[in-house]
N, C-alpha and C positions, 0 to 999 in steps of 0.2 A: 322470512327468516333473516336473521342478522347477517349471516354469511352472504346472502344475496345482496343485501344493502351495501356491504363492504365492497363486493365485486362491482356493483353498479357505480359506486362513488369512484372507484379506481378507474373504471372504463371511461368515465366522464373526464377525469383528470389526465388520463393517459390513453387517448384514443388510438386504437390500432396495436396496442402492446399486448403480447401474450404473457400473462402473469398467472400465478397460482395463489389462491387463498386456501390454506389448509390448517388442519389442527396440528399443533406441534406434538412431537412425541413426548416431550417433557412438559408437564403442566406449569413448571416454573417459567416457561417461555410464553405464557399467555394462553388464551382460549383459541386464538387464531394467529397465524403468521402468514406473511406474504413476501414474495421476492420481487414485487412490482418495481421497487426502486433499483434493484440489481439489474433486471432485464431491460429496464428503460433508461438505465444510466442517469437516473435522477437522484438528486440529493434527497435521501429519505426524510430529512427534517422538513422538506417542502410538502410532504404528504401527511405529516402528523396532524396539522390543523384540519385538513379535509376529513380525515378519519375520526378525529375527536368529536366532530359535530354530529356524527351518526347516532341516532337514537339507540340506546342500548349499549353503546361503547363507554366503558368506564375509564380506561387508561390506555395510552398508546406509548410504546417504548421503542427505541431504535437500538438494534444490536448489529453493528457493522452496516452492511447493506440490506439487512432484513428488518422488517417492522413487525413487532409483536403487539397483539391487541388483547386487552382484557375486557370482559363484559362487565357491565354494572350489576350491582346486587339485584336491582329490579329486573334486569334481563335474565337473571338466573332463576327467578321464581318459576316454579314448575308450571308448564302450560301444556295443554293437549293440542299441539299444533298438527295440522294435517300433513301427511307426507307429500313430498314433491311428486308431481304427476308428469314426468317427461315422456312417458309412454302412452299417455291418454290418446285414445282414438286408434291405437295400433292393435292389430291382431297378429299374435306371434305363436308359431307352432314350435313346441319343444318335444323332441323325441329322446326318450331315455329308458333305461332298464334293459330292454331288448333281450330277455332270456330265450333260450332255445328249447322247445319241447323235445323230449327224449334225452335231455341233459339236465344236470342238476342246476339249481339256482345258486350260483357260487358268489363269493364275496365281491367279485368284479361287478356283478349285477347289483349287488347291494350298494356299492359305491356309486354306480351310475344312477341308481334310484335316489339316493340321498342328495347328490349334487343336482340332478335334474329337477327333482321336486322343489328344492330350495330356490333354484334359478327361476322356475315357473312362478313360485310364490313371490319372489322379489319383483318380477315383471308385473304380476297382478297388483302388488302393493303400490307400484308406481304408475298404475293406470291402464296397463295392457289387458286386452282380452287374450287369454292363453288357451291354446288347444294342446292338450297333452296326448302324445302319441307313443305307442308301444309297438315296436317292429320285431316280430318273432320268427326265428328260422325253423319253420315246420317242414322243410324239405332239405335234402342235401345228404352228403356222405354220413354225417353223424346219425341221421335217422336210419339210414340203411344199416349201419353198424349195429345199432340197438336192435333193430328188427331181426337181423341175422342171428344175433346171440339169443334172442327170445325163441326163434325157431329151432336153432341147433342145440341150445343148452337148457331150454326151459319148456320144450314141447310145444312151442307156439302159443303158449298161454301167457297173457298179461296178468301179472299178480294183482288181482282185485283192483283196489284204488291206490296202491302204494306207489307213489311217484318215484321214491328212492330206488325201487327195484328196477325201474326203467332206466334210470341213470346208471345203475350198476351194470345193466345189460350193455349200455353204450361203451362203458369202460372195457368190458369183456370183448366186445366186437372190435374195438380199437386195437387191443393187444394182438388179436388174431390177424387183423388186417395188416399190421406192420411186420409180422413174422411168417405168415402162412400164405404163400402165393395162391393156393386153392381157395382159401377164405376170401382173399382180396378179390378174386375173380367173381365169386358168388355175391359178395357185397356190392360190387360195381353193378352186377346184374339187377340186384334188388333196388339199387338207387335208380336205375332206368325204369323199373317197373313202378316205382312210386310216382314218377312223373306221368307215366302212361296210364296208371290205374288199371293195369292189365292182369293182375294176379289176385284172386279172391282172398287167399290167406294173407298175403302182404297187406291188402287193403283193410282187412278186419283188424290186424294187429296195429296198423298205422292209425286207424280211426280211434280205437280204444286207447292206445298210448297217447295220442295227441290230446284227447279229451281229458285223460287223467292228469297230464302235465299242466294243461291250461287251468284246470280247476285248482290244482295245487298252487300255481302261481297266484291265483286270485286270493287264496288264503294269506299268502305272504304280503300282497299289496295292501290287504286290509290291516294287517299288523303295522305296516309302514305308513299308513295314512294316505295312500295314493289311489286316486280314481282317474282312469284314462278316458279321454273323449273318443279316441280312435285306436283300433287295433289293426295293424297291417301284418300280412304274413308273406313269407317268401314264396309260398305256393301261388299267391296272387301276383306278386311282383315279377316273378321269373318269366312268365309268358309275355308280359308287357315289355320287359327288358330285351328279350329275344327279338320281339317285333321291331323295337327301336334300332337294334343293331342291323337287322336285315334291311331296314329302310334307309340306312346310312352307310353304304359301303365305302363312301369317300372318307369316313372317319376311322374305319377299322380295316384290317387286312388279314389275309390268311397266312398262317405260318405253321408248317408241319401238321396240317390238318386242323389246327386250332384257329380261333379268331382272336386277334390281339389289338391293343391300342398302344401306340408309341407316344407316351407323354414324357414327363420327367423321368419316369421309369416305365419300361414296357411291362404290361400286365395282360394276362389271358382273361378274356371275357366269355369265351365259349370254348369248352374243352374239345379235344379231338373226337370225343364220343358224342359231341353235339349237345352237351349239358351246360347249362348256365353256371357261371361262377358267382361268387358274392358280388363282384363288380357289376355284372349284368342285372342281378336282382336289385341292386341299389339304384341303377338307372330306372328300373321299373317302379321302384318306390317313389322316386321323384314324380313320376307321372301319376301314381296313385294319390299322392298328397295333393297334387294340382287338381285332380278330378274331384276329390272329396271336400275340399275347403278352399276358401279364399283367405290369403294371409299376406302380411307385409314382410315377414321375416320368418326364417326357419332355422332352428338351432338343433344340432344333434350332439348328444353327450355320449362319448365312448372313451375307451382307454387310449392313452397317449400313443401307444404303440401302433395305433391305426391312423395316425395323423398323415403319414406319407400316402397311405392307401386312399384316404379321402381326397387328397390333392389330385391324385390321378383320376379318380371317379368324377370329381367335379370338373376337371379339365376336359374330360371326354364329354360330359353333359353340356358344357357351354357350347359345344360344336354341334349339338343336336337340337334342332329348332323346337321340337315339341316340349323339351324340358329345360332349355337354356335359361328361361326366365326364372324358373324355380332354383336352378343351380346358382344363379346370381344372388338370390336371396338367402342362400344357405351358408351357415357358418358352423364350425366344429368347436365344441368345448371339450377339451381332453382332460382326462384324470389319470393319476398315477396308479400304482399298484399298492394293495395292502399286503404287507409282509409280516411274517412271524419269524421266530428264531430259525425255522427250517428254510426260509427264503420264499421266493415266489412259488405259488401253488398253481397247478394246472388241472383243469377239468378233463384234459385229454388223457392224462396218465392215471387218473384216479386219486392222485395225491391232492385232495381238495378239501377245503373247509367250506361247507355250504353256508349260504346266508342264514337259513333257518337254524342250523346247528349252532352258529355263532350267537344268534339271538337267544336260543334256548340255554346255552351255557351261561351267558350274561344274566339271563333271567334267574337262573339258579343262584348265581353269585349275588344278585340283588334281592335275595329272599323272596323270590316269586313275583317280583314287580316287573312285568313286561314293559310298562311305560318307561321305567328307569333304564332298563336294558336297551330299548330302542333309542332313548336319549343319549345313552353312553356311546353307542356305535355311530350314530349320526354325528354327534359332536366330534368324535375322533376323525371322521371323514371330512367334516366341514371346517375344522379349525386351521387347516393349512391351505395354501393356494392349490387350486384344483389339480394342476399338472404334477404336483409333487407326490412322491411315494410316501406311504404311511407305515411306520413301524408300530404295530398295534400291540398294546400291553393291556390285557383284560383287567388286571388288578387296578392299574392306574385309571382306566376308563371309568371305573365305578367309584372312584375316590370322591369323598365330599370335601377334600382339602384344597380344591382349586384346579383349573385347567381341565375340567371334565364337564360332561353334560349334566350329571347329577348335581354338581356344585351349583350350576346356574339354575337348574330346576329347583333346588332346595332354597336358593335365595328368593325365588319367586313365591314358593310355598310359604316361606318365612314372612315375607311382606304381606301376603294375603292373611296369614294367621294374626299378625299384629292388627290389621284392619278389622278383622272380626272381633277381636278383643276391644278395639277402640269404638266399635259401633255403639256400645253402651256408655262410653265416656263422653264427658262434656268437652267440646272444643273451645279452647281459650283463644280468643282472637287478639293475638299480639304480633308484633313484628317478628320476622324470621330470626331465629337464634343465630347469632354470628359465631358459629362454632366451626372449627376446622373440618371435622368429618362431614357435617351437614353441607358445607360449601363444596367439599370435594365431590359429594354425590351430585350436587347441582351442576357442577362443571363438567361432569361426564354426561349427565342426563340431557343437557341441552344439545348435544351433537347427534342424537338419534336420527332425525330426518336426513342430515347430511350423510351419515353412514349408510343408511338404506339406499339413498340415491346413488352413492358411489358403487356400492355392491351391485346394484341393478345395472348401472352403466357398464361396469367392467365384467359383469356376469361372474362375480367372485364372492360367494357367500362367506368366505373366511373373514372378510372385513367386519361383517355383522357378528360372527361368532366371537371374534376377539373383543369387540365392543361390549357385548353382553357379559363376557367374563369380567371385564374391567368394571362394568356397572355393578355386577354382583359382588365383586370384591369391595368396592367403595361402600355399598350398602351394608355388607356384613361387618365392615370395620366400624361404621356408624352405629349399627345395631349393638356391637360389642361394648361401646362406651356410653351409650345413651339409654336412659330409662324413659320410655315414651309415655307411659300412663302412670300418673302420680295422683293419688287421692281422687281417683275417678275422673281425672282431667288429662287432656292431651293438648299440646300446643297446636293450633290450626296449621301453622307453618309446617310442623312435623307431619301432621296427618296428610296435608296436601302433597308433601314430598314423598311419603310412603305410597300414597295412591299413584303418584306419577311413576315411581319405581316399579310397582306391581303392574301397572298398565303397560309400561315400556318393555319389561321383561316378558310379559305375556305376548305382546305383539311381536317382539323379536323372536321368541321361541317358535311362535306359530309360523312366522315367515320361513324359519329354518326347517319346519316340519317336525320339530321336536315336541313330543307330548308334554303337557303340563299337568303333573299330578295334583290331586286335590290335597294330598297330605303325604309326608315322607317321614 
């Protein structure tokens, strides 16, 4: 790639200097820009000759201490360049989605899935072998609350295969737990029984509810285009975490009957009732991951409000010999919250928009097109930096006017439609048309490999989302002013460019996990 050639030339001219070669925000400043002269305190004119000699560079200009570089027309001709492979040879585990049986699949899980799947695909596109992991909370107070409500208010009967009824039971149990001391005592007892497997009625409700929830989640994963390599459960991780804590009394201490860890923040790992908290279960999860697979890096995608929590868990894990190596390989990708006019929604109170209900509503708004609906919501999640909150506007998310998933999907469909029509046209082999809109498309297109590489390096899909929107806009503008097929003929330069646009939009949308409709 030309960017690599530019960087190599500058490294040779300025050994040991840390500079940046990047795409300018404004295309009037060139196709690439560098601060090499500024950081090296070198006269930028001294570097002009070096850069001008690079094959593919058409013009070099100096703007203060910055150097702007334009590519030659030949370098802008569409090419099917392979993507950079900086992750070749690496095995990377990516954990994401993580819904809890007995609770509803809410929009936070939808966000984690969209971000985690796109991160996984970015890593795969740049050479990594990715192991997709889904960690699900199938034990804990939330399960006990649902089972209590099913026993007390629904006669101990799990409603057929309706996962929503189980989630509603959880909400009912939560309300009683918070206001009724008697219910709280009974729910705490059920929670103990779940771990002990000591009550036949509790066991039967638990087994049925867990199965219904997990099957329901699988239906959602299919809609979202996600297939996991490993499923881990808190029922598996809890005993392993408890064993690790018991084996390392030098790391944890007793406090008012509970077991705590004093890190950046003091956190309880085992309650006074002897039950494991989420922290203990996550220690056990590290051991499960280590036992199941070998990997070079582990990434966990969760809400940003859990960032402080993860720091404490990993700090404790680094002091436990059995999992210290896994903790050292683990990093956290955080995401913000999706907000509507009513503000943040909580699955605990029942004021929740579920992931499937959001997709269903968007599907209705998209005239029954589920692929468009999924594209709309994934784009809305992926167009901003992962840690930022999202104000979701259903109407805008389905718009074909720009800054939406359907807008990019439609550009891809439009390019494919032109190519189908051009299949019967005769290609005229002439030089590329020197037209402004054509060149604008070419100047966006050439940056695709760089964008994918940056998004994968920083684990930030929004770079690719923004790029695809820009490419779609450039293509749509060209489409609006150019008649491609005239008298059964099409310029070969035009056909090549459209093929490159369709190929790039297809590849980019696939990396984001956004479906590509056959028609719209």
